[in-house]
N, C-alpha and C positions, 0 to 999 in steps of 0.2 A: 401277195403282190406279184404281178406279172408284167413283163414288158409289153407295151401296147403299140409301139412303133418301131420301124426299122432303125438301127443305129446309124443315123444319117448325118447328124450335125455335131460339130465339135464344141467342147466346153473346157474351161479352166475354172477351178474353184479355189477360192482362198478361205482360210479359217475352216478347213474341211472337217475338223473334229474326227469323230469315229465313222463318218460317212453317211449320215442320215440324208442330207441333201443330195449327196452323190448317188446314193441308191435310187432315190426318187427320180432324179434327172436321167439317170441311166435307163430306168424303166420307161421314161417318157420318150426315149430315143436319142439321147445325147451320149456321144462317145468322148470320154474324158481324155484330154491330152495331159493334164496334170492336176494333182490334188496337193495343195500347199497347206501345211499345218506345222505348228511349233511344238506341240506336245509329243514326246517320243513314244509314249504308250499308244496314243491315237494313231501315230504314223505306222506303228507296228500292226495295229488293227487293220489299217487300210492296206498295207502290204500283204498281210496274211489272207485277205479276202479277194485281192485283185491279181497278184502276181502269177498265180497258176490258173487263172480263169481266162479262157480265150475271149470271152465277151468283153473283157477289160484290157485286151492287148493294146499296147502303146500308151497306157496310162502311167505316168511317172508320179511317184509319191515323193514330194520334196519336203524335207524337214527344215524349216527356216522361219526366222523372225521376219514377218512381212515388211517391217520397217527397214530392214536391211536387204530385202530381196530384190534382185535385179531381173526384171522381166525379159531381158535379152537372153537369159539362160533357157527360156522356153523354146527358143528357136522358131518363133512365129513371126511372120511378117505383119506389119500394121494392116488391119482390115481383114486378115485371114481367119480370125477366130469368129465363131458363130455366137457363143454365149460366154460371158464372164459372170460368175455367180459367187455368192459368199454370204455367210452369216457372220457379219462383223461383231466383235464382242458386245455383249448385252449390258454389263454393269453400268456404263455411262448413262443409260436410259431406263434402267430397271427401277420399279417402285420399291424393290427390296434394298436398293442402295441409296446413294446420295444424289443421284440424278444430276451429275455435274456436266453431262453432255460434252460439248466441245472442250471443256476445261479438264476432262478426265484423260489422263495419259493413255488410257486403253482405247480411246476413240480412234478407230481405224477407217472411218468414212473418208477422211482426206486421202489416205493411201489407196483406198478402193477407187476413188476418182482419178488419182494419178495413174493407176494401172489402166483404167478405162481410156484415158488420154493416150497412153503408150501403145496399147494393144488395138484400140479402135474396133471392139467387137460389134457384131450386128445388134446384139441385145445385152442388157444388163439386168441381173436379178439380185436383189439384196434383201436379206432376211434379218429381222431383229425383234425385240420384245415390243409388246403393245404400247408400253410407255412412251416409245418414240413418237407416237401420234398424239400425245398429250398436248394441250394448248401451249404449255411452256416451251415446247420445242418447235413451234410453228415457224419462227424466223429461221431456225437452223435448217428445217426441212426445205423451206423456200430457197435457201442458199444452195442446197444440194441440187434441187430441180433446176435452178438457173445455171449452175455449173454444167449439168448434163445437157441442157438446151444449148449452151454455148459450144458444146462439142458436137452438136448435131443430132441429139437424141430427143425423142418425144416421150413424155410420161404416159404410160398406158394405165397404170393405177398405182396407188399407194394405199393399201387397204389392210385391215385386220382380218385374218382368216382364222377361224376357230377349228382346231384339229378334229374335234368330235364330229364335225360336219363332213369329214372326209374319211370315215371309217377307222379313226383312231380312238380307242376307248379311254379318252383322257380329255380333261379340260386344259387346252393349251393354245391360247390366242397368240398369234404371231403377226407382226407387221411386215408386209411384203411389198417391195417396190419393184415394178417392172418398167423398164424404159427400152425403147427400140429406135433404130433409125426409121425415119418417117415412112419409107417405102414398105417397111414391114409393119409399123405401128398402125397404118391404115387398115390392115387386115386382122389386127388383134381384136379379140372379143373383149371390149372394155367393161368387163363385169367379173365378179368373183366366179371361180370355177363352180360348176354344178355340184351340189351336195350329194353325198351318198347316205345310205341308211346308217343309223347310229349302231355302234357295236358296244355291248356291255362288257364289263370286266369279266363277268362269269363266262360269257360266250368266248371271249378271247383266250382265257386262261384255263378253260375246262380240261383240255387234254393234258397239258403240262402239269397241272395240279393233280389230276387223277393219277398220273404216273408217279408223282412224288409220294402220294399216300400209298399207292400200290407197293412201293419199295419197302414200306413198313406195315404191310397188310396183317402181320401177326400181332400188331399192337391193338388191343381191344378198343382204343379210342379212335382209331384211324377213320373208320367209315362214318361215324357220327360227326366228327369234326369236319371231314370233307363235305358232307351234305349240308351242314350248317353254313360253312363258308360259301358253298355254291348258291344256296338260297339267297344269301345276302348279296353276293357279287352279281347276281342277275338283275339287281335293282338299278344299276346305273353305271356311269363312267367314273374313272379315277380322277382325283385332283391332279394338279400339275406335278409331274415327276421332276424332282430337283436334284441336279448333280452336285451342287455345292462347290466349294473352293478348296484348293490344296492347303490353304492356311488354316482350315478347320479340321476337326477330328474325323472319325470313321463315318462310313456311309449310313444314312438312314433315309426315311421317306419324307423328310421335310419338317417344317415348323409345326407347332402344336395344332393349328387349325387343320393342316393337311393330315396329321396323324389321326385326328378325330374323324375326318372324312374316310380315311382308309379303314378305321375301325368299323364304320358303318357298312363297309363292304366286306367285313369279316377278316381283315388283314391287319397284322401287327406291324406298325411302322417303326418300331424301335430297333432298327438294324436291317441288314440284308442277309439272307440265308445262303448257305452253301448249296452248290449244285448237288443233285442226288448222289452221284458217285462219291463226292467228297463227304457228304453228310453221312453216308454209310461207313466210309473209312474212318472218319473222326467221331462217329456216334453222336452227332449233334441234332438228332431228330427232335428231342425235347425242346430245344431252343428254336429250331427252324420250322417245325410243323405244329407244335403244341404250345406256342407262346400265349401269354395273356393278351386278350384283345378287349378294348373298351375300358370303361370306368365302373367302379362299384355303383349300384348293385347289379349292373348288366354285364359284368365281365364274363367272357367265355374264352375257350381255347381256340386258336386259329393259327394260320401260317404266316411266316414272313415271306416276302418275295425273294426269288433268286435274281441274279443279274440277267439271266436269259429271259425271265418273265417280265422284268422291267423293260427289256428291249421289245418284247411283244406289245406291252402297253404303249410304247413309243411308235409302234408300227413297223419295226424292223422285220425283215424275213427271218425265219428261224435258222436258216443256214448261215447267217451273218454272225461271225464269232468275234469276241472282244479280247484283246490282249492285255496283259498286266495282271497284277494282284486284284483281289476282289474289289477293294475300295476304288482303285484306279479305273477298273473296268466299269463299275457302277457310275462313276462320275462321267465317263465318256457317254454312257447311255443317257444319263439325266440331263446332260448339256446338249443333246442332239436335237436336230430339226427333224420332225416326224417325216419319214420317207413318203407316205401317201400324200401329204400336203405339197411337198416339193414336186411330186409326180403330177399332181393336178395342175400346178402352175406351169410346169415344164411342158405339159401337153398343149396348153394354150399358146406358149411361145412357138412350139413345133408347128402347130396348126397355122400360125401366122406366117411362118417361113414357107410352108407348103403352099398356102394360098397366094403369097407374093410370087413364088416361082411359077405357079400355074397362070397367074395374071400376066406374067411377062412373056409367056410363050404363045 
């Protein structure tokens, strides 16, 4: 991923997580004034990647519960901010949960709308799960749109974007809402961002997986197991990477159906592997690189994914590092918004700002 535009417009992001949306919007040309997140490990990830990076100068990482957060602390005048963005919590609308919507205490759409009213940004971008666009939430969606319209915004689109169409080697549909002040909305391309070529798991992970097996090159199994994995992994994209909840046990690659899909790609989904240096230190290569994949009689040996490889599957740049212990780091990755999707939407918003400025001169 590379930055495609000059860092010209300001943004504030709520529920920033480990920075997936932030990375994408940064690459689209947005300079973050603040990233707001409640999880301490995710905040440390954000600080670790931004504090010493001149491209992120001026970005404040704020560890806070959004429901108690006072926007006055941002030091922004009403109407000064260009973009307010955020991935509000997914469980209220996820098919994997009870889909309680507005009745779920984790629903932060009302707080996002309050912040929109307080900050009066030129544009708003909200990301959530595909389930939010199910018919059962039609009335709730309409209430959100009416509230935005009452504040002077125009809906540009509320669409499901499939991550695999934007260079992410994974099935990950996300519901994206974009709303802008009318003078910018009229210049917005009211269509989904242009798709990119599909990237397979094999193509995405080849170099990192090659390095992992090269670390145990003396093992007679290494070359064959790597080649078997690569042949399978070239056949498609991954199932949705799932971060899970702190209420549940250690990290793995999701429910039974997802583990079967990973097995088809030559990957063992029963846990997350150590990074190569830790693997060598703790001698965990049998578990990490030669685990059992698939069901009898088709069982073979194959690798588990590392946290950094899961991040590649999410579309993170390899230089973006994750803080916390392995399970905490993996959850940050699994709960992230793929940066390339955020970048594609951010570029549309940026282009509308540029077109509006040009039209005004």
